[in-house]
Backbone as a ProteinNet text record, in pm:
[ID]
protein_1_A
[PRIMARY]
MERSYKEAVKHRRSCYAITNRSPIGEAEIEERVRWTIAHVPSAFNSQSSRLVLLLGEHHPKLWRLVRETLRGIVPPEAFAATEQKIGSFAAGYGTVLYFEDESVVKDLQERYPAYAENFPVWSAQTSAMHQITLWTLLDDAGLGASLQHYNPLIDREVSRIWALPAAWRLIAQMPFGAPAGAAAPKTFLPVEDRIRVFK
[TERTIARY]
-2253.8	-2240.5	-2182.8	-2083.1	-2025.6	-1979.2	-1886.5	-1822.6	-1731.6	-1686.2	-1581.7	-1456.8	-1364	-1241.6	-1168.5	-1151.2	-1080.1	-1150.6	-1282.5	-1357.9	-1351.2	-1353.8	-1347.4	-1212.7	-1104.5	-971.5	-959.4	-1012.2	-1005.8	-1085.4	-1197	-1286.1	-1233.4	-1153.5	-1107.2	-1025.5	-1052.5	-982.2	-957.5	-866.9	-855.8	-969.8	-1049.5	-1165.2	-1147.9	-1123.6	-1095.3	-1219.7	-1319	-1443.2	-1543.4	-1556.1	-1644.7	-1743.4	-1851.1	-1957.2	-1977.2	-2053.1	-2084.5	-2205.4	-2204.6	-2310.1	-2244.1	-2319.6	-2269.7	-2383.8	-2358.9	-2463.8	-2485	-2397.4	-2413.1	-2408.5	-2462.8	-2467.7	-2333.4	-2323.9	-2200.1	-2163	-2262.9	-2233.9	-2167.1	-2209.7	-2148.5	-2008.1	-1988.4	-1853	-1761.2	-1806.8	-1727	-1700.2	-1798.7	-1779.4	-1668	-1659.3	-1553.2	-1416.4	-1412.1	-1286.3	-1245.5	-1339.3	-1310.3	-1269.7	-1336.6	-1302.8	-1159.8	-1123.3	-987.8	-883.4	-901.8	-801.9	-793.3	-903.3	-903.7	-841	-856.7	-825.2	-706.5	-655.3	-540.7	-414.9	-330.6	-211.4	-102	-6.7	108.9	228.3	347.7	470.1	479.7	515.4	527	394.4	285.2	154.1	161.5	236.7	262.3	137.6	44.3	-79.6	-46.7	49.7	100.2	16.1	-75.2	-155.1	-262.1	-289.2	-395	-474.9	-605.8	-692.7	-778.3	-796.1	-884.1	-986.3	-1113.7	-1222.9	-1280.8	-1275.2	-1328.7	-1458.8	-1567.3	-1699.5	-1757.5	-1869.9	-1933.7	-1840.3	-1840.5	-1758.8	-1609.1	-1571.6	-1429.2	-1364	-1441.6	-1387.3	-1345.4	-1434.7	-1389.3	-1287.6	-1291.4	-1193.6	-1051.8	-1033.1	-901.6	-857.3	-947.4	-907.5	-890.2	-956.4	-925.8	-783.2	-747	-610.9	-508.5	-534.2	-443.2	-433.1	-548.4	-549.6	-468.5	-491.1	-421.8	-273.5	-239	-96.9	-27.9	-92.2	-32.7	-30.8	-124.8	-127.8	3.8	62.9	187.9	310.8	291	403.7	399.6	281.1	264.6	269.7	343.4	346.6	205	175.4	39.9	-15.4	70.1	21.5	-18.2	26.4	-6.4	-111.5	-151.7	-236.9	-378.9	-429.6	-567.4	-585.7	-489	-497.6	-490.5	-404.2	-392.2	-522.1	-578.9	-703.6	-817.6	-821.2	-924.3	-909.4	-785.7	-760.2	-803.1	-764.2	-802	-953.7	-1016	-1162	-1232.2	-1173	-1234.8	-1234	-1131.4	-1128.5	-1225	-1230	-1320.1	-1466.7	-1494.9	-1633.3	-1686	-1599.1	-1638.8	-1719.1	-1742.1	-1825.3	-1742.7	-1620.1	-1536.1	-1391.8	-1307.7	-1165.5	-1118.2	-1036	-966.4	-821.2	-770.6	-629.3	-559.5	-448.8	-370.7	-246	-225.6	-110.9	-38.8	87.2	160.2	208.6	191.8	231.8	380.7	461.5	606.6	653.7	573.9	612.9	613.4	523	520.1	644.4	676.9	793.3	921.4	936.1	1056	1067.1	955	956	1005.4	957.9	1003.2	1151.7	1199.1	1341.3	1427.7	1379.2	1454.9	1450.5	1336	1323.1	1390.8	1399.1	1458.4	1563.8	1676.8	1776.4	1830.4	1829.6	1879.4	1793.6	1668.1	1576.2	1545.5	1618.9	1583	1561.3	1650	1636.9	1518.6	1467.3	1355	1218.6	1208.3	1075.5	1008.9	1080.6	1014.1	962.5	1036.5	992.4	866.8	868.8	752.4	631.9	656.7	548.9	483.8	566.5	512.6	431	478.7	404.3	270.9	271.7	147.3	46.4	93.8	4.9	-51.6	35.3	-9.8	-119.4	-105.4	-209.6	-341.8	-334.1	-456.9	-519.1	-435	-484.5	-559.1	-498.6	-563	-686.5	-682.9	-799.6	-918.8	-898.7	-1011.1	-1056.8	-963.1	-997.7	-1087.9	-1053	-1133.6	-1270.5	-1275.6	-1404.2	-1494.7	-1436.8	-1516.3	-1565.3	-1477.3	-1515.6	-1627.4	-1616.1	-1717	-1852.7	-1852.8	-1978.4	-2034.6	-1964.1	-2012.3	-1951.6	-1846.6	-1779.4	-1654.7	-1631.3	-1506.8	-1405.7	-1278.1	-1173.9	-1042.9	-952.1	-815.6	-721.6	-594.9	-495.1	-409.6	-400.3	-327.2	-216.3	-115.9	-0.6	41	-27	9.5	92.9	132.3	224.9	367.4	463	455.4	410.3	367.7	332.7	223.5	128.5	13.4	19	124.6	128.8	103.9	177.7	170.2	30.8	-29.9	-163.4	-270.4	-257.5	-353.3	-348.8	-229.1	-215.5	-273.4	-251.1	-301	-452.6	-508.5	-652.7	-734	-688.7	-765.2	-707.2	-614.8	-559.1	-512.7	-428	-378.7	-244.3	-213.1	-84.6	34.3	136.9	255.4	326.2	311.7	379.7	311.6	191.6	122	178.1	239.5	297.7	201.1	163.5	69.2	135	64.9	116.2	42.7	-91.2	-168.9	-308.2	-374.1	-511.1	-595.2	-714.5	-801.5	-939.2	-959.5	-1093.7	-1184.6	-1311.8	-1405.4	-1544.6	-1624	-1762.2	-1822.7	-1951.9	-2015.1	-1950	-1913.3	-1846.7	-1934.6	-1872.2	-1942.8	-1939.5	-1859.9	-1848.1	-1765.1	-1746	-1668.2	-1519.9	-1453	-1308.3	-1238.5	-1119	-1041.5	-1004.3	-998.1	-959.6	-814.5	-786.5	-649.6	-572.9	-444.4	-356.4	-262.1	-219.8	-140.7	-16.1	97.2	216	196	264.6	247.8	280.5	188.1	207.3	332.2	358.1	472.7	604.9	610.1	732.6	748.4	646.9	646.2	644.7	640.2	634	736.9	796.8	879.4	823.1	800.7	750.1	851.2	888.8	981.9	912.6	907.5	839.8	938.8
1021.4	940	803.2	800.5	676.7	582.6	630.3	545.5	444.9	344.1	257.8	342.6	292.8	370	400.9	301.1	322.6	424.3	415.4	510.2	651	661.2	792.9	859.8	783.6	840	878.8	795.4	823.4	948.7	971.6	1083	1217.5	1216.8	1341.1	1424.4	1552.5	1646.4	1776.5	1857.2	1995.6	2074.2	2135.9	2213	2356.5	2446.9	2586	2674.7	2637.7	2715.2	2655.8	2719.2	2668.7	2777.3	2734.9	2826.4	2821.8	2915.6	2924	2836.6	2715.4	2617.9	2484.9	2398.6	2265	2165.1	2048.7	1947.1	1872.5	1892.5	1830.7	1938.8	1909	2006.7	2022.3	2127.9	2155.4	2043.8	1980.3	1870.6	1754.7	1726.9	1617.6	1654.9	1780.4	1825.1	1807.1	1853.2	1840.1	1693.6	1607.1	1464.4	1408.1	1450.5	1403.2	1454	1574.5	1627.6	1546.3	1522	1444.5	1300.6	1239.7	1102.9	1097.7	1196.3	1201.5	1211.3	1303.3	1322.9	1200	1124.7	1007	884.5	868.7	739.5	738	853.5	853.2	819.3	729.9	688.3	793.2	772.1	860.9	780.1	825.7	757.2	754.3	639.3	621.1	651.2	645.6	684.6	821.6	912.1	1043.6	1130.9	1111.2	1190.6	1340.1	1379.4	1516.9	1614.8	1564.7	1654.7	1725.8	1849.1	1931	1992.2	1991.8	2047.3	2158	2264.4	2374.9	2391.7	2383.7	2398.7	2538.6	2614.7	2751	2753.1	2785.2	2795.5	2934.1	2964.7	3094.1	3208.4	3310.5	3430.4	3402.6	3294.1	3262.5	3228.3	3169.4	3131.1	3253.7	3349.2	3465.9	3551.8	3546.3	3621.4	3574.7	3443.5	3391	3445.1	3442	3481	3631.6	3710.9	3855	3876.1	3795.6	3802.9	3768.9	3662.1	3623.3	3735.7	3790.2	3897.4	4018.1	4061.4	4181.2	4155.2	4034	3998.7	4004.2	3949.2	3948.1	4086.9	4172.4	4308.6	4381.4	4349.2	4413	4351.1	4243.4	4170.6	4170.8	4150.4	4138.3	4276.7	4292.3	4422	4466.6	4595.8	4645.8	4604	4602.2	4566.9	4419.7	4336.9	4193.8	4156.1	4253.4	4219.1	4180.4	4233.2	4201.2	4050.8	3985.8	3840.5	3766	3813.2	3751	3765.4	3885	3911.5	3824.6	3803.6	3718.4	3573.8	3526.8	3390.3	3373.6	3467.4	3462.3	3470	3551.3	3563.3	3433	3351.7	3222.2	3129.6	3139.5	3057.9	3114.3	3245.5	3310	3283	3255.1	3229.8	3096.6	3015.4	2882.5	2882.7	2762.9	2741.6	2737.7	2688.7	2675.9	2648.9	2641	2610.6	2519.8	2422.4	2341.8	2387.9	2416.9	2449.4	2326.4	2289.1	2173.3	2222.3	2170.5	2204.8	2077.3	2092.9	1989.1	2048.8	1973.6	2019.4	1991.7	2095.7	2078.9	2035	2057.8	2010.2	1857.7	1795.4	1649.5	1599.9	1665.8	1627.1	1642.1	1751.7	1774.8	1674.4	1639.9	1539.9	1405	1367	1241.3	1247.4	1361.1	1376	1357.9	1408.9	1396.1	1253.7	1187	1050.9	946.5	974.4	878.3	949.2	986.6	1066.4	998.5	866.9	797.8	829	867.2	897.7	1047.2	1128.7	1270.4	1342	1320	1393	1344.8	1226.8	1172.4	1223.2	1263.9	1299.6	1415.9	1522.1	1625.1	1571.9	1480.6	1418.9	1336.2	1255.4	1172.5	1257.8	1370.9	1463.6	1516.6	1553.2	1600.4	1491.1	1367.2	1255.6	1235.5	1250.7	1238.7	1344	1467.8	1574	1541.8	1493.5	1459.8	1354.2	1256.1	1152.8	1212.5	1305.4	1372.2	1454.1	1521.6	1604.4	1521.2	1413.4	1334.7	1262.4	1220.3	1151.1	1244.6	1361.4	1453.6	1510.1	1538.3	1587.2	1486.7	1359.9	1255.2	1243.7	1254.1	1247.4	1365.6	1484.3	1601	1586.1	1541.6	1520.8	1418.1	1310.5	1204.9	1253.4	1359.7	1418.5	1521.5	1543.3	1638.4	1777.2	1790.5	1919.6	1925.1	2039.3	2061.8	2126.3	2094.5	2150.3	2159	2237.7	2244.5	2266.9	2241.2	2256.6	2379	2471	2595.6	2607.7	2688.9	2704.4	2851.6	2927.7	3067.4	3084.1	2974.8	2976.4	2980.3	3041.9	3098	3243.6	3298.9	3441.5	3478.9	3387.3	3419.7	3354.2	3280.1	3197.4	3275.9	3383.7	3458.1	3513.9	3570.9	3629.4	3522.9	3410.1	3300.3	3254.6	3234.5	3192.7	3295.9	3423.6	3530.2	3540.7	3545	3566.9	3453.7	3329.6	3217	3160.2	3232.8	3196.3	3050.5	3014.3	2877.4	2863.7	2744.2	2724.2	2758.8	2816.2	2857.8	2740.6	2621.1	2502.6	2447.1	2494.4	2444.9	2516.2	2439	2495.7	2473.7	2582.2	2575.5	2508.1	2411.1	2334.3	2369.3	2378	2398.9	2449.7	2504.7	2552.9	2484.8	2438.2	2370	2437.3	2533.4	2590.7	2489.8	2486.8	2391.7	2452	2395.8	2437.6	2355.9	2371.1	2301.3	2349.1	2257.8	2299.5	2390.4	2492.6	2582.1	2527.5	2426	2363.6	2237.7	2171.7	2047.6	2078.8	1992.7	2006.7	1965.7	2019	1984	1836.5	1771.5	1629.5	1612.1	1496.2	1463.3	1414.4	1440.7	1382.1	1286.6	1183	1078.9	1047.7	1040.2	983.1	832.6	766.7	621.8	550.1	466.8	392	305.1	251	161.3	230.8	364.2	439.3	471.3	443.1	486.7	373	251.3	134.3	32.4	-36.1	-153.5	-268.4	-381.8	-501.1	-613.1	-674.9	-787.4	-908.6	-1017.9	-1140.2	-1255.3
-1137.3	-1257.1	-1223.8	-1134.4	-1084.2	-1195	-1275.9	-1375.9	-1306.2	-1379.9	-1326.9	-1307.1	-1225.6	-1199	-1328.7	-1414.6	-1540.5	-1628.1	-1636.3	-1719	-1660.7	-1528.6	-1464.3	-1490.9	-1479.2	-1505.5	-1652.2	-1739.8	-1883.5	-1919.8	-1853	-1884.9	-1835.4	-1728.7	-1667.5	-1766.7	-1769.7	-1857	-1782.2	-1833.8	-1786.9	-1848.9	-1764.3	-1811.1	-1761.4	-1855.4	-1819.5	-1824.4	-1903.4	-1912.6	-1814.8	-1698.5	-1593.8	-1551.9	-1490.2	-1449.8	-1298.4	-1248.6	-1106.4	-1071.3	-1124.9	-1095.7	-1063.2	-996.9	-965.3	-977.9	-1040.6	-1050.3	-919.1	-821.7	-690	-583.5	-467	-358.8	-288.2	-208.2	-136.4	-40.5	20.6	113.6	41.1	-81.7	-157.5	-205	-241.1	-276.4	-155.8	-40.4	81	113.5	91.3	118	31.6	-94.1	-183.3	-139.2	-88.1	-33.4	89.1	179.1	299.9	265.4	168.6	127.5	75.9	-3.8	-59.3	50.2	144.5	249.7	339.7	352.3	439.7	374.4	242.9	181.2	85.5	44.9	-46.1	33.5	-18.3	58	60.7	151.3	163.4	212	176.7	218.9	371.4	427.6	572.1	642.3	569.3	621.4	688.7	624.6	683.8	691.1	597.4	592.2	596.8	512.7	513	431.9	350.3	265.9	346.6	306.1	366	251.9	263.3	159.6	219.3	143.2	182.2	71.3	106	9.6	23.4	-85.2	-86.5	-165	-97.6	-159.6	-129.3	-192.7	-168	-201.2	-117	-141.1	-131	-64.6	-49.9	-183.7	-274.6	-405.6	-488.6	-517.4	-594.5	-518.7	-386.8	-306.8	-339.3	-353.6	-390.3	-524.8	-622.8	-758.3	-772	-686.3	-680.6	-628.1	-528.5	-475.8	-584.1	-658.9	-767.4	-869.8	-910.8	-1010.6	-965.3	-841.9	-793.9	-771.4	-733.2	-718.7	-853.9	-955.9	-1089	-1153.2	-1114.8	-1168.7	-1138.4	-1023.6	-986.8	-1051.5	-1126.7	-1186	-1338.6	-1393.8	-1538.4	-1603.2	-1713.1	-1783.2	-1821.5	-1809.8	-1837	-1972.9	-2075.3	-2209.7	-2221.3	-2127.6	-2131.4	-2027.5	-1945.6	-1832.4	-1873	-1983.5	-2023.8	-2044	-2106.5	-2128.5	-1995.4	-1906	-1774	-1696.4	-1700.2	-1628.5	-1681.7	-1811.9	-1871.8	-1823.3	-1819.3	-1773.1	-1627.6	-1542.3	-1400.9	-1387.1	-1471.3	-1467.8	-1499.5	-1585.8	-1618.2	-1497.1	-1412.8	-1291.3	-1187.7	-1176.2	-1080.5	-1113.8	-1241.6	-1284.3	-1233.8	-1174.2	-1129.3	-1000.9	-951.1	-832.3	-704	-713.7	-595	-633.5	-534.1	-554.3	-441.8	-477.5	-377.5	-375.7	-256.4	-238.1	-182.3	-244.8	-201.7	-127.6	-8.8	73.8	117.6	155.2	226.1	358.4	466	598.4	616.5	608.4	616	753.7	856.9	990.1	993.4	920.1	911.4	838	728.3	648.4	731.4	802.2	882.8	996.2	1056.2	1162.9	1110	993.2	933.6	899.2	851.3	819.9	944.3	1055.8	1180.8	1234.2	1219.3	1272.2	1184.4	1053.7	960.6	874.7	934.4	862	735.9	730.8	611.2	488.5	510.9	401.4	390.8	465	479.4	347	251.2	124.4	40.6	72.6	-4.2	41.6	167.4	218.6	145.5	104.6	24.4	-109.8	-170	-296	-271.3	-166.1	-135.7	-97.9	-33.2	-0.6	-128.2	-227.4	-356	-423.9	-415.2	-474.6	-403.9	-271.8	-194.7	-239.6	-255	-301.3	-439.5	-527.6	-663.3	-660.7	-572.8	-563.1	-515.7	-421.8	-376.5	-489.8	-567.8	-677.1	-781.1	-828.2	-933.8	-881.1	-755.6	-699.5	-689.2	-628.3	-611.3	-745.5	-832.9	-966.9	-1037.1	-1028.7	-1092.7	-1026.9	-894.3	-824.3	-860.4	-873.9	-914.1	-1057.3	-1146	-1285.2	-1296.1	-1218.3	-1223.9	-1174.9	-1095.3	-1046.9	-1144.1	-1257	-1356	-1345.6	-1266	-1250.2	-1337	-1399.6	-1472.2	-1379.2	-1397.8	-1312.2	-1389	-1335.7	-1388.7	-1271.7	-1294.8	-1189.4	-1219.9	-1123.1	-1140.6	-1036.2	-1068.7	-979.4	-972	-887.9	-867.3	-740	-683.3	-571.7	-628.5	-563.6	-428	-422.1	-535.6	-540.2	-439	-417.9	-333.9	-196.3	-168.7	-47.2	80.7	97.7	224.6	248.2	143.8	159.8	180.2	111.4	132.3	277.6	330.6	470.6	565.7	535.7	622.7	618.1	497.2	481.7	543.3	522.9	574.4	703.6	765.3	896.5	899.9	805.2	794.7	865.9	912.6	982.2	893	952.7	878	812.6	868.5	814.4	689.4	658.6	539.8	416.4	326.3	203.3	87.4	21.7	-89.7	-210.2	-266.6	-379.9	-509.4	-502.9	-625.3	-590.8	-693.8	-681	-789.6	-752.4	-847.8	-852.1	-943.1	-960.5	-1029.8	-988.3	-1047.3	-1058.1	-1146.4	-1165.4	-1277	-1297.2	-1408.9	-1538.1	-1627.2	-1751.5	-1836.2	-1896	-1987.5	-2129.8	-2153	-2284.9	-2273.3	-2383.4	-2383.8	-2364.4	-2289.6	-2272.2	-2401.1	-2420.9	-2540.6	-2536.5	-2651.8	-2652.3	-2610.8	-2552.6	-2514.6	-2636.1	-2636	-2736.6	-2665.4	-2733.9	-2670.6	-2751.6	-2684.5	-2744.9	-2756.1	-2847.1	-2859.5	-2727.9	-2683.7	-2559.5	-2567.7	-2684.8	-2702.8	-2672.7	-2690.3	-2662.5	-2514.4	-2435.4	-2294.9	-2195.9	-2243.2	-2156.2	-2198.5	-2103.2	-2130.2	-2050.2	-2112.9	-2045.6	-2064.5	-1954.5	-1958.6	-1899.6	-1977.7	-1931.6	-1924.3
[MASK]
+++++++++++++++++++++++++++++++++++++++++++++++++++++++++++++++++++++++++++++++++++++++++++++++++++++++++++++++++++++++++++++++++++++++++++++++++++++++++++++++++++++++++++++++++++++++++++++++++++++++

């Protein structure tokens, strides 16, 4: 679709009803993931973000893991609603997993001790920039997505199943697919209450 940057950001929504279809091919999805990891900035040019793209059988495998993990935690009488929610994510085309490499963060803390307490905060900000950038790129391609946080409940099994480095800390999960319907409209607080301009 290739909207302007402002229009693309404005159009992006949380889309929970997704399907196992995509208006673009897997190579183009992967290209958007690679573009994001290459071009999104980071504090001290740390490049601490790591992305994992789950397609094919890997996508529902993740959501089966989430479902079974929650089955052991959620009371049985409430599990049907949880299972339905997880099923809506599993119905999608793929999932992006967002990680931060803690070895990078620790190295920066050791090299710049005056800023040590700030590096975890800056790492979180770096991840957030990757999340909104890729989310917007997927939306602009016609894919619906939402941001989920089942970590740290699933962290150990995700690392084990996909043989990921121990230093990679899971931050968020983004299931995506062709939208099954329109996303809910956004609501906005008054802009005037959220900005101060001094001239």
